[in-house]
Structures are given as structure tokens and as C-alpha cells.
N, C-alpha and C positions, 0 to 999 in steps of 0.2 A: 504494500500500500504506500502511496506517495503522501508524504507529509509536507504541507506548504507552511513556510514561515515567512513573516514579514519583518524586514529590517528597514528602518527609515533613517535618513540622515537629514537633520535640520542644519541649515547654514545661516550663520549670523555674520553680518558684515558691519564693521564700524569704520567710518571714514573720519580721519583727523586732518582737516585741510590745513590747519596752522602748522602741522608737522609734516605735511605732504606724505602722509602714511595711511595705509589701509590695512586693517586687521580682519581676518576671517576665522571663524571657528566652525568646524564641522562636527556636530554631535551625533553619535550613533545612538539610536533608540531601538532596543530589542529586549527580549525577555531575559537573555543570558548575560549581557554585558552592560552594566550600568556605569555611566560616567566616562565612557571612552570618547575622547574628543581630540581632534587634530587642530592645530593652529597654523595659520599661514600669514605672512606679512609681505607687504609690497611698499616700496618707498619710491616716490617720484623725484627724479633729479630736478633741481631748481631751474635748469635751462630747458627742460622738456615742457611741452604744452600740457595744460590740465585736461586730461581725458579720464574721468572717473571710472568708466567701464574697464579700462585697461588695468587699473589698480585692483578693481574687483576681481577680474579674471585671474590675475596673478596670485592674489591673496587666497582666493578660493581654491585654485589648483594646488597651491602649496599646502593648504589645510587638508584637502582630500588626500594628498600624497602622504602627509604626516599620519593621518588616520589609517591609511592602507598599511603603512609600515608598522604601526602599532598592532594591527590585526595580524600581520604576518608574524611578528614577534610572539604574540599570544598563541597563535597556532603552533609555532615551533616549540614553545614551552609546553603546550598540551601534548604534542607528539613525544617530546623528550620524557615527559612524566610517564607516558604509557610504555615507551620502548626502551627507556634508559639510554638513549642515544640521541645526540643533538642532530637534528635534520639540517640539510642544506637546502633552504628554500630560496628560489630566485626572487629578487626584489628589485 
């Protein structure tokens, strides 16, 4: 029998114009992992034009990448606990 599970990622974006900085947080919501969140930052060079979408895209992609790496590390830890051998997971 197939068991369907739902994992949701909420993304929060904070723009700090005075610092030319965008911060994103990608929070995983599921039944098993509480409080797992990835963080990403983007900083605009003072000579670059102000295009908020670019900062959002960079910060969010970095937050999702951080979250993905945390999940890979968690999976590797779970595998190691079961097999007593550290797996080599591509990342």
C-alpha cells in the first residue's frame, strides 16, 4: 500500500534596504521534523541597481540549499545509526 505524506516549506523573506541585504528563511513543516529551517542571505553591491527580485531569488535559493543540506545530513545520520557506517551521500 502506498502511503502519501505531505511536506510543506514556508519561505519568509525580509528585505533590509538600508543595509542592501535580503534574508530568506525556508521552514520545513512535516510530522517528523520540527524546527528545521534553512537560511539564505543576499547582499547588493552599492554600485548595482536596486532590483529586489534578484535579492529575493538569491536569498531564497540559498535558504533552500541550506535546508537541503540539513536534510541530507539528517538522512546520513539516520543511515549511520541503522548501519553503523557513515554513508557517502552526494550533495
